[in-house]
C-alpha positions in Angstrom: 0.0 0.0 0.0 2.7 2.5 0.9 4.6 1.6 -2.3 1.5 2.4 -4.3 1.1 5.8 -2.6 4.7 6.6 -3.3 4.4 5.6 -7.0 1.2 7.7 -7.3 2.8 10.7 -5.7 5.8 10.4 -8.0 3.6 10.2 -11.1 1.7 13.2 -9.9 4.9 15.1 -9.4 6.1 14.1 -12.8 2.9 15.3 -14.4 3.1 18.7 -12.7 6.8 19.0 -13.6 5.9 18.2 -17.3 3.1 20.8 -17.2 5.4 23.3 -15.7 8.0 22.7 -18.4 5.4 22.9 -21.2 4.1 26.2 -19.7 7.6 27.6 -19.6 8.1 26.8 -23.3 4.8 28.5 -24.2 5.7 31.5 -22.1 9.1 31.8 -23.9 7.5 31.4 -27.3 4.9 34.0 -26.5 7.6 36.4 -25.1 9.5 36.1 -28.4 6.4 36.8 -30.4 5.5 39.8 -28.2 9.1 41.1 -28.6 8.7 40.9 -32.4 5.4 42.8 -32.1 7.4 45.6 -30.5 9.7 45.6 -33.5 6.8 45.5 -35.9 5.3 48.7 -34.3 8.7 50.5 -34.8 8.9 49.2 -38.3 5.5 50.6 -39.1 6.3 54.0 -37.6 9.5 54.1 -39.7 7.6 53.0 -42.8 5.1 55.9 -42.2 7.9 58.4 -42.1 9.7 57.2 -45.2 7.4 58.6 -47.9 7.8 62.1 -46.2 11.5 61.7 -46.1 11.6 60.5 -49.7 9.4 63.5 -50.9 11.6 66.0 -49.0 14.8 64.5 -50.5 13.3 64.3 -54.0 13.0 68.1 -54.1 16.8 68.4 -53.7 18.2 65.2 -55.1 16.3 64.6 -58.3 19.3 62.5 -59.7 19.2 60.1 -56.7 16.1 58.5 -58.2 17.6 55.0 -58.1 18.3 55.2 -54.4 14.9 56.6 -53.6 13.2 53.8 -55.7 15.2 51.2 -53.7 14.0 52.7 -50.5 10.4 52.7 -51.7 10.7 49.1 -52.8 12.3 48.0 -49.5 9.6 49.7 -47.6 6.9 47.9 -49.7 8.7 44.5 -48.9 8.6 45.3 -45.2 4.9 46.2 -45.3 4.0 43.0 -47.3 6.2 40.5 -45.5 4.2 37.8 -43.8 6.3 35.8 -41.4 8.7 37.1 -38.8 11.7 35.8 -40.7 10.5 37.5 -43.9 10.0 40.8 -42.0 13.5 40.5 -40.6 15.0 40.0 -44.1 12.9 42.9 -45.6 13.8 45.2 -42.7 17.5 44.5 -43.2 17.2 45.5 -46.8 15.4 48.7 -45.9 18.0 49.6 -43.2 20.7 49.2 -45.8 18.8 51.5 -48.3 18.3 54.2 -45.6 22.1 54.1 -44.9 22.7 54.7 -48.5 20.4 57.7 -48.3 22.3 59.1 -45.3 25.5 58.9 -47.3 23.9 60.5 -50.4 22.4 63.4 -48.4 25.9 64.5 -47.4 26.3 66.0 -51.0 23.4 68.4 -50.4 24.2 71.1 -47.8 20.9 73.0 -48.5 19.0 69.8 -47.8 20.9 69.1 -44.6 19.8 72.6 -43.4 16.1 72.2 -44.4 13.9 72.2 -41.3 11.5 69.5 -42.6 14.4 67.2 -43.5 16.1 67.7 -40.1 12.9 66.9 -38.3 12.2 63.8 -40.4 15.9 62.7 -40.0 15.7 63.1 -36.2 12.3 61.2 -36.1 13.9 58.3 -38.1 17.0 58.3 -36.0 14.8 58.0 -32.9 12.9 55.1 -34.4 16.1 53.4 -35.5 17.4 53.7 -31.9 14.0 52.2 -30.7 14.3 49.5 -33.3 17.8 48.6 -32.2 16.5 48.2 -28.5 13.5 46.2 -29.6 15.8 43.9 -31.7 18.1 43.3 -28.7 15.0 42.5 -26.6 13.7 40.1 -29.4 17.1 38.4 -29.5 17.1 37.9 -25.7 13.6 36.4 -25.8 14.7 34.2 -28.7 17.8 33.1 -26.8 15.7 32.1 -23.8 13.4 30.1 -26.0 16.3 28.4 -27.8 18.0 27.6 -24.5 14.8 26.0 -23.2 14.1 24.1 -26.4 17.7 22.8 -26.7 18.4 22.0 -23.0 17.9 18.6 -21.4 15.2 17.5 -20.5 13.3 20.4 -22.1 14.5 19.4 -25.6 12.6 16.1 -25.3 9.4 17.8 -24.3 9.9 20.6 -26.9 10.2 18.2 -29.8 7.1 16.3 -28.7 5.0 19.5 -28.7 6.5 21.1 -31.9 8.8 23.7 -30.4 12.1 24.2 -32.3 15.0 26.5 -32.3 14.1 30.0 -33.8 16.5 32.3 -35.7 17.9 35.5 -34.0 17.5 38.9 -35.5 20.9 39.3 -37.1 22.5 40.2 -40.4 23.8 37.6 -42.8 27.5 37.4 -43.5 27.0 39.2 -46.8 24.9 42.0 -45.3 27.5 42.4 -42.4 30.3 42.7 -45.0 28.5 45.4 -47.0 27.6 47.3 -43.8 31.1 47.2 -42.5 32.6 48.6 -45.7 33.3 52.3 -45.7 30.7 54.3 -47.6 31.6 55.5 -51.1 30.8 59.2 -51.6 30.8 60.4 -55.2 30.1 63.9 -56.4 
């Protein structure tokens, strides 16, 4: 009789432990998704400002049409991306295009002094800083989820319930190389 009670208690403890482990995995997954929702909000704010910035710059830099078109296309890709991974890739392309715009603007002293442009540039800079913070938080949430999914004994439970390792928000090797290269300024 005592052995049966001990076995029942151990089974109940094991069930509660498994429930706790599953709930922890769900909490980490939801935390990661919430972290990306924060990034998504910042991306939308940035995307709302880009048409204004492009219009302001167009008045000064008519011959920079190709760069402005790349920014517009990248913005559209961000807006239409479906999955988290697609949005990460599209956002990286937009970030690169905006960096090209910053370099290009250096050739226009009048534009750099324009009040509208300065205000838009400051707003975009503020959003870029918020995006960087949101990306760091997202990567932290992703790291927690990945640790829980890959650590023993959580990995056994994770596989059984369809949890898997998720990608971080980072640049590819090709993108990192292009961003580390010094900008080319041509007049």
